C-alpha positions as CSV (number, residue, x, y, z in Angstrom):
1,M,18.3,-0.5,11.8
2,T,15.7,-0.1,9.2
3,A,14.6,3.2,8.7
4,I,11.0,3.7,6.7
5,A,8.4,6.8,6.4
6,V,4.8,5.7,6.1
7,I,2.7,8.4,4.5
8,G,-0.9,8.4,5.7
9,A,0.0,7.1,9.2
10,N,-2.7,8.3,10.6
11,G,-5.2,6.2,8.7
12,R,-6.5,2.6,9.6
13,A,-3.7,0.6,7.2
14,G,-1.1,3.1,8.2
15,S,-1.4,3.1,11.8
16,R,-1.6,-0.6,12.1
17,I,1.8,-0.5,9.7
18,V,3.6,1.9,12.3
19,D,2.7,-0.3,15.0
20,E,4.3,-3.3,13.4
21,A,7.5,-1.5,12.1
22,L,7.7,-0.1,15.7
23,N,7.1,-3.7,17.3
24,R,9.8,-4.9,15.3
25,G,12.4,-2.5,16.0
26,F,12.2,-0.3,12.9
27,D,13.3,3.6,13.1
28,V,9.8,4.9,12.0
29,T,8.7,8.2,11.0
30,A,4.7,9.1,10.3
31,I,4.3,11.4,7.1
32,V,1.4,13.4,8.2
33,R,-0.6,16.5,7.4
34,G,-1.5,17.5,10.4
35,E,-0.9,15.9,14.4
36,N,0.6,12.9,14.7
37,R,-1.8,10.3,15.9
38,T,0.7,7.2,16.0
39,R,3.2,5.7,18.2
40,A,6.0,7.2,16.1
41,S,8.4,9.9,17.5
42,K,9.4,11.3,14.4
43,T,7.0,13.0,12.2
44,I,7.4,14.8,8.9
45,V,4.6,17.3,8.7
46,K,3.6,17.9,5.1
47,D,1.3,17.0,2.6
48,L,2.2,14.3,0.2
49,F,2.1,16.5,-2.9
50,E,4.5,18.9,-1.3
51,L,7.1,16.1,-0.5
52,E,10.5,16.5,-2.2
53,A,13.3,14.4,-2.8
54,E,15.3,15.0,0.1
55,D,12.3,14.5,2.4
56,I,12.8,10.8,1.9
57,A,16.1,10.3,0.6
58,G,17.6,8.7,4.1
59,F,14.8,5.9,4.3
60,D,15.5,2.6,3.3
61,A,11.4,2.2,2.1
62,V,8.7,4.5,1.8
63,V,4.9,3.1,2.3
64,D,2.4,4.9,0.9
65,A,-0.9,4.4,2.7
66,F,-2.4,7.4,1.4
67,G,-6.7,7.1,0.6
68,V,-8.9,9.1,-1.1
69,F,-12.6,8.0,-1.6
70,D,-14.0,11.4,-2.6
71,P,-15.6,10.9,-5.9
72,N,-14.4,14.2,-6.8
73,K,-10.7,13.3,-6.1
74,L,-10.4,9.7,-7.0
75,S,-7.8,11.1,-9.7
76,E,-5.3,11.2,-6.8
77,H,-4.5,8.1,-6.9
78,S,-3.2,8.6,-9.9
79,T,-1.4,11.9,-9.2
80,S,-0.1,11.1,-5.7
81,L,1.6,7.8,-7.2
82,A,3.3,9.7,-10.1
83,H,4.6,12.4,-7.5
84,L,6.4,10.0,-5.3
85,A,7.7,8.0,-8.6
86,D,9.2,11.3,-9.5
87,I,10.9,12.1,-6.4
88,L,11.7,8.4,-6.1
89,S,13.3,8.1,-9.8
90,G,16.6,6.7,-9.6
91,S,16.6,6.3,-5.9
92,P,17.3,3.1,-3.8
93,V,14.5,4.0,-1.5
94,R,12.2,1.3,-1.8
95,L,8.3,2.4,-2.3
96,L,5.4,0.2,-1.0
97,V,1.7,0.8,-2.0
98,V,-1.1,0.1,0.3
99,G,-3.3,-1.0,-2.7
100,G,-6.9,-2.5,-3.5
101,A,-8.6,-5.6,-4.3
102,G,-10.7,-4.2,-7.0
103,S,-7.9,-4.5,-9.7
104,L,-6.7,-8.5,-8.8
105,Y,-7.3,-10.7,-12.4
106,T,-10.0,-13.0,-12.4
107,N,-8.6,-15.0,-15.7
108,T,-5.3,-16.2,-16.4
109,E,-5.6,-13.7,-19.4
110,H,-5.5,-11.0,-17.4
111,T,-8.5,-9.3,-19.1
112,A,-11.1,-9.5,-16.4
113,Q,-11.0,-8.1,-12.7
114,L,-12.6,-8.3,-9.4
115,S,-14.2,-5.1,-9.9
116,D,-15.7,-5.8,-13.2
117,G,-18.6,-8.0,-10.7
118,F,-18.7,-4.3,-8.2
119,P,-21.9,-2.5,-8.0
120,E,-21.6,0.6,-10.5
121,D,-21.7,3.1,-7.3
122,I,-18.5,1.7,-5.9
123,K,-16.7,1.0,-9.2
124,P,-15.2,4.2,-9.6
125,V,-12.8,3.7,-6.7
126,P,-11.1,0.5,-7.4
127,L,-11.0,1.9,-11.1
128,A,-8.9,4.9,-10.1
129,M,-6.5,2.7,-7.9
130,G,-6.4,-0.2,-11.2
131,K,-5.5,3.0,-13.2
132,S,-2.8,4.6,-10.8
133,L,-1.2,0.8,-10.5
134,D,-1.3,0.4,-14.5
135,E,0.4,3.9,-14.6
136,L,3.1,3.2,-12.1
137,R,4.3,-0.2,-13.8
138,Q,5.5,2.1,-16.4
139,H,8.3,3.4,-13.6
140,D,11.2,1.1,-14.2
141,D,13.5,3.5,-12.5
142,V,11.8,3.3,-9.2
143,R,11.9,0.1,-6.6
144,W,8.1,-0.3,-6.3
145,T,6.0,-2.9,-4.7
146,Y,2.0,-2.7,-4.8
147,L,0.7,-4.8,-2.3
148,S,-3.6,-5.8,-2.8
149,P,-5.3,-6.9,0.4
150,A,-8.0,-9.6,0.3
151,A,-11.6,-8.6,-1.1
152,D,-12.6,-8.5,2.7
153,F,-10.3,-6.2,4.2
154,Q,-11.0,-6.2,7.9
155,A,-10.0,-3.0,9.7
156,D,-11.3,-4.5,13.1
157,G,-9.7,-8.1,12.4
158,E,-7.8,-10.0,15.0
159,R,-4.0,-10.0,14.4
160,T,-3.5,-14.1,13.7
161,G,0.1,-13.6,13.1
162,A,-0.6,-15.7,9.6
163,Y,-1.2,-14.6,6.1
164,T,-0.9,-16.2,2.2
165,L,1.2,-14.2,-0.3
166,A,-0.3,-14.5,-3.6
167,G,0.1,-13.1,-7.1
168,E,-1.8,-10.7,-9.4
169,N,-4.7,-13.0,-9.3
170,Y,-7.6,-13.2,-7.1
171,S,-7.6,-15.7,-4.9
172,T,-9.3,-17.6,-1.8
173,D,-8.7,-19.9,1.0
174,A,-9.8,-23.5,1.1
175,N,-13.4,-22.6,2.0
176,G,-13.5,-20.0,-0.4
177,I,-12.8,-16.7,1.3
178,S,-10.5,-13.8,0.6
179,A,-10.4,-12.1,3.7
180,I,-7.3,-10.3,5.6
181,S,-7.3,-8.2,8.4
182,Y,-5.3,-4.7,8.6
183,A,-3.2,-6.0,11.5
184,D,-2.3,-9.1,9.2
185,Y,-1.9,-7.1,6.5
186,A,0.7,-5.0,8.3
187,I,2.7,-7.6,9.1
188,A,3.0,-8.7,5.1
189,V,4.3,-5.1,4.5
190,V,6.5,-5.0,7.3
191,D,8.0,-8.4,6.1
192,E,8.3,-7.1,2.3
193,I,10.4,-4.5,3.6
194,E,12.6,-6.5,5.9
195,H,12.9,-9.8,3.6
196,G,11.1,-9.3,0.6
197,S,12.1,-8.8,-3.0
198,H,9.0,-8.1,-5.0
199,I,10.4,-4.9,-6.9
200,G,8.5,-3.7,-9.5
201,E,5.8,-6.2,-8.7
202,R,2.3,-6.4,-7.4
203,I,1.4,-9.1,-4.9
204,S,-1.5,-9.9,-2.8
205,V,-2.1,-10.8,0.7
206,R,-4.8,-12.9,1.9
207,W,-5.4,-15.5,5.0
């Protein structure tokens, strides 16, 4: 049985990943700071920054669904991933990161990103997330995979059971739409744990 831990399990993405993994028969542990509000029967109650290597040593994979949007705490995107990379250094445990769409490239040279066209007031979050990804790339001693959702990431979107796995460039469907529901994104995350081999790569998920 595949054993995983989900950091930020109570959140919108984390809770759906917990549900999808449980439905597949995974052994799921919710890592939360307070009360566990998920279906997972196993819990680690700890702040992400207090996690130690022994807390996560027994899992096949750790999903990082931690999110921060407070303008005064955006540096935690980087510091949280740096901490996880430190405690997973040299470990066989995979790290799957729930990322953002803003850092997807919009040209083949990878010099322009989707967030370049965002309004100034919302740019700080994708820029912080992109910076954390750039820093994560330096950790070749960690078995990480970064999963960027589509531009339109729909919390209440339906679970269709289908998705398209793409690369680091922004892409759309045949109608020019970049969208995915949280539920179908969760399928992609669990598929990557179960069958995927995108170690040390950023991939993207859309319909």
